[in-house]
C-alpha atoms as one frame of an Amber mdcrd trajectory, in Angstrom:
protein
   6.220 -72.554  -9.697   3.551 -73.741 -12.139   5.094 -77.225 -12.201   5.227
 -77.646  -8.414   1.716 -76.288  -7.884   0.275 -78.468 -10.644   1.750 -81.685
  -9.212   0.602 -80.714  -5.713  -2.935 -79.853  -6.876  -3.099 -83.138  -8.796
  -2.183 -85.073  -5.656  -4.499 -83.221  -3.251  -7.522 -83.298  -5.555  -7.176
 -87.025  -6.165  -6.430 -87.810  -2.510  -9.401 -85.871  -1.113 -11.669 -86.840
  -3.999 -10.926 -90.533  -3.640 -11.622 -90.512   0.107 -15.090 -89.051  -0.462
 -15.772 -90.642  -3.871 -15.854 -87.261  -5.615 -13.155 -87.765  -8.206 -11.412
 -84.549  -7.203 -12.999 -82.150  -9.674 -14.586 -80.030  -6.950 -11.060 -79.374
  -5.640  -9.127 -79.052  -8.902 -11.593 -76.791 -10.737 -11.902 -74.053  -8.077
  -8.161 -74.269  -7.337  -7.281 -73.506 -10.954  -9.963 -70.808 -11.191  -8.378
 -69.080  -8.182  -4.807 -69.470  -9.466  -5.807 -68.073 -12.877  -6.714 -64.822
 -11.105  -3.717 -64.695  -8.766  -0.784 -65.840 -10.925   0.189 -64.894 -14.480
   1.694 -68.361 -14.958  -1.865 -69.761 -14.799  -3.389 -67.239 -17.207  -4.008
 -70.109 -19.651  -6.600 -71.601 -17.254  -9.917 -70.669 -18.883 -13.103 -72.470
 -17.718 -12.962 -74.665 -20.825  -9.290 -75.614 -20.297  -9.843 -76.212 -16.581
 -12.789 -78.545 -17.162 -10.887 -80.400 -19.883  -7.873 -80.926 -17.603 -10.080
 -81.895 -14.653 -11.908 -84.604 -16.580  -8.741 -86.001 -18.140  -6.937 -86.105
 -14.792  -9.924 -87.853 -13.235  -9.488 -90.725 -15.674  -6.261 -91.546 -13.818
  -7.759 -90.762 -10.401 -10.697 -93.064 -11.155  -8.447 -95.848 -12.435  -6.049
 -95.840  -9.469  -8.886 -95.560  -6.927 -11.021 -98.230  -8.621  -8.164-100.725
  -8.577  -7.743-100.208  -4.820 -11.499-100.482  -4.159 -11.910-103.533  -6.410
  -9.305-105.407  -4.405 -11.471-104.890  -1.315 -14.691-105.913  -3.090 -16.435
-102.596  -2.472 -17.561-101.765  -6.015 -21.207-102.463  -6.919 -20.584-103.193
 -10.605 -24.225-103.734 -11.592 -25.336-100.411 -10.111 -22.296 -98.692 -11.620
 -23.247 -99.864 -15.120 -26.887 -98.778 -14.617 -25.868 -95.271 -13.545 -23.311
 -95.051 -16.359 -26.012 -95.786 -18.953 -27.478 -92.362 -18.221 -24.425 -90.381
 -17.166 -22.309 -91.092 -20.271 -24.688 -89.486 -22.835 -25.331 -86.723 -20.294
 -21.585 -86.152 -19.961 -21.171 -85.739 -23.722 -23.966 -83.145 -23.802 -22.570
 -81.281 -20.781 -19.073 -81.153 -22.301 -20.508 -79.581 -25.448 -22.518 -77.016
 -23.423 -19.418 -75.980 -21.443 -18.014 -73.953 -24.349 -20.833 -71.415 -23.991
 -20.153 -70.553 -20.306 -18.074 -67.462 -19.317 -15.660 -67.498 -16.340 -17.706
 -65.371 -13.882 -20.941 -67.218 -14.646 -19.066 -70.523 -14.397 -17.788 -69.716
 -10.869 -21.182 -68.500  -9.662 -23.136 -71.483 -10.984 -20.501 -73.917  -9.784
 -20.625 -72.434  -6.272 -24.422 -72.609  -6.153 -24.220 -76.232  -7.297 -21.831
 -77.046  -4.424 -24.180 -75.529  -1.826 -27.169 -77.364  -3.277 -25.265 -80.627
  -3.025 -24.332 -79.932   0.607 -28.024 -79.257   1.272 -28.821 -82.766   0.054
 -27.373 -84.094   3.305 -30.270 -82.573   5.226 -32.676 -84.820   3.326 -33.968
 -87.716   5.386 -31.579 -90.559   4.710 -32.754 -93.898   3.375 -30.731 -96.398
   5.394 -29.618 -99.807   4.138 -31.357-102.715   5.884 -29.845-105.833   7.389
 -32.454-108.243   6.036 -34.058-108.737   2.658 -37.502-107.201   2.161 -40.345
-109.671   1.543 -41.674-107.814  -1.516 -38.747-106.095  -3.197 -39.305-103.231
  -5.643 -36.993-101.975  -8.350 -33.334-103.009  -8.549 -32.363-105.091  -5.516
 -28.745-105.160  -4.331 -26.965-107.096  -1.627 -23.470-106.467  -0.266 -21.255
-107.892   2.490 -19.423-105.065   4.277 -17.273-105.469   7.374 -18.979-108.710
   8.327 -22.536-107.374   7.857 -24.796-108.083   4.900 -26.699-105.015   3.651
 -29.661-104.832   1.276 -30.712-101.734  -0.651 -32.954-101.036  -3.627 -33.767
 -98.257  -6.073 -35.970 -97.446  -9.049 -34.320 -98.182 -12.403 -36.026 -95.162
 -14.001 -35.048 -92.902 -11.087 -31.421 -94.051 -11.222 -31.113 -93.381 -14.960
 -32.896 -90.003 -14.730 -30.570 -88.823 -11.952 -27.491 -90.151 -13.752 -28.353
 -88.208 -16.927 -28.499 -84.980 -14.890 -25.246 -85.928 -13.150 -23.564 -86.560
 -16.513 -24.612 -83.161 -17.895 -23.317 -81.304 -14.824 -20.138 -83.394 -14.813
 -19.296 -82.595 -18.423 -20.189 -78.923 -18.007 -18.322 -78.264 -14.745 -15.610
 -80.959 -14.802 -16.554 -82.398 -11.409 -16.597 -86.058 -12.423 -20.125 -86.553
 -11.109 -19.094 -88.078  -7.785 -20.080 -85.028  -5.752 -23.621 -85.485  -7.102
 -23.998 -89.230  -7.406 -22.545 -90.133  -3.986 -25.109 -88.080  -2.003 -27.875
 -89.492  -4.231 -26.708 -93.059  -3.652 -26.442 -92.591   0.124 -29.483 -90.413
   0.791 -32.021 -91.474  -1.831 -31.152 -95.095  -2.537 -29.724 -96.312   0.789
 -26.244 -97.312  -0.395 -23.748 -97.869   2.467 -21.329 -94.907   2.331 -18.266
 -97.024   1.554 -20.032 -98.820  -1.315 -21.282 -95.491  -2.700 -17.810 -93.932
  -2.749 -16.173 -97.002  -4.308 -18.886 -97.385  -6.966 -18.691 -93.653  -7.674
 -14.962 -93.878  -8.435 -15.642 -96.837 -10.766 -18.218 -94.685 -12.607 -15.945
 -91.628 -12.652 -13.311 -93.623 -14.532 -15.626 -94.240 -17.491 -17.604 -90.996
 -17.323 -14.431 -88.902 -17.269 -12.975 -90.936 -20.129 -15.988 -90.185 -22.364
 -16.424 -86.545 -21.275 -12.717 -85.739 -21.623 -12.782 -87.236 -25.133 -15.423
 -84.658 -26.056 -13.242 -81.858 -24.671 -10.257 -83.209 -26.622 -12.352 -83.098
 -29.791 -13.352 -79.492 -28.977  -9.687 -78.500 -28.407 -10.083 -77.720 -24.691
  -7.015 -79.653 -23.465  -3.760 -77.660 -22.958  -1.484 -80.670 -23.353   1.656
 -78.818 -22.225   0.156 -78.558 -18.720  -2.113 -81.567 -18.313   0.757 -84.033
 -17.882   1.859 -82.155 -14.743  -1.290 -83.184 -12.876  -1.359 -86.897 -13.728
   1.496 -88.302 -11.529   0.093 -86.641  -8.406  -3.434 -87.756  -9.296  -2.382
 -91.404  -9.615  -0.595 -91.437  -6.246  -3.293 -89.390  -4.518  -6.104 -91.578
  -5.852  -4.443 -94.757  -4.589  -3.680 -93.338  -1.136  -7.141 -91.762  -0.802
  -8.862 -95.089  -1.469  -6.767 -96.759   1.241  -7.521 -93.995   3.772 -11.248
 -94.287   2.958 -11.201 -97.916   4.062  -9.963 -96.857   7.503 -12.747 -94.296
   8.077 -16.281 -94.822   9.338 -19.106 -94.217   6.858 -20.376 -91.258   8.910
 -16.917 -89.664   8.801 -16.902 -89.888   4.995 -20.288 -88.123   4.912 -19.035
 -85.285   7.137 -15.993 -84.803   4.889 -18.419 -84.403   1.983 -20.537 -81.842
   3.843 -17.621 -79.639   4.889 -15.898 -79.679   1.500 -19.033 -78.766  -0.425
 -19.953 -75.842   1.844 -16.471 -74.287   1.922 -15.904 -74.558  -1.820 -19.438
 -73.416  -2.667 -19.195 -70.209  -0.634 -15.738 -69.417  -2.023 -16.864 -69.799
  -5.638 -20.034 -67.754  -5.216 -17.989 -64.880  -3.750 -15.580 -65.183  -6.688
 -18.423 -65.235  -9.216 -20.142 -62.101  -7.887 -16.944 -60.248  -7.001
């Protein structure tokens, strides 16, 4: 049972995460938290082990998804590197802080975080423009998407500050950072949704690699189980990236909203129960 469920969870988390640019951690982490309470075969799944597995699995999700997105030219490499400059040191710090969090507190805080992220979608959206501004400010980006050329810009300081916070929460909760950085890219910085999701998966590859290394050093990886999640994650990440390319940007945003609300409520109830 544990083998079948692990492969299935690996596939679903990567598939859904890749579609929305989340990396899959917001699916894998609560799934394992729930199974640890329902099944004795998942009694090994402590918050520390779950986060360690989630981040390591997301290395493979990020790699498979990034390859698919790169082939379509949807990754904003310059912006990805800028955001990584803050999220990588943040991820190391968050991974270290994770060891001090108990299971009930972990579920409660994680659920609150999900609801806060869903609330971000009610913020007035900064939309990408179809012509270059006469007096650009900050980092200026230009992208050709589905025959249209989009321009968007953001503050270098603001991008790094947000990415540090994203890195800390990613390392602490094992969510890969996509569920935080994608809404920020779309709502605050005006990224087209498809570029935001693709760039997020590119970032998740490197952020998860660094954060999972910290968890390996801390002994948080149950190696006898982690290999069960990787095959499904690779296949799911590749398929999810292809499905994303068939969806409208607004559809991707609605998938994000619904996932965050459902998971957030479920985890809060689990944390206070």
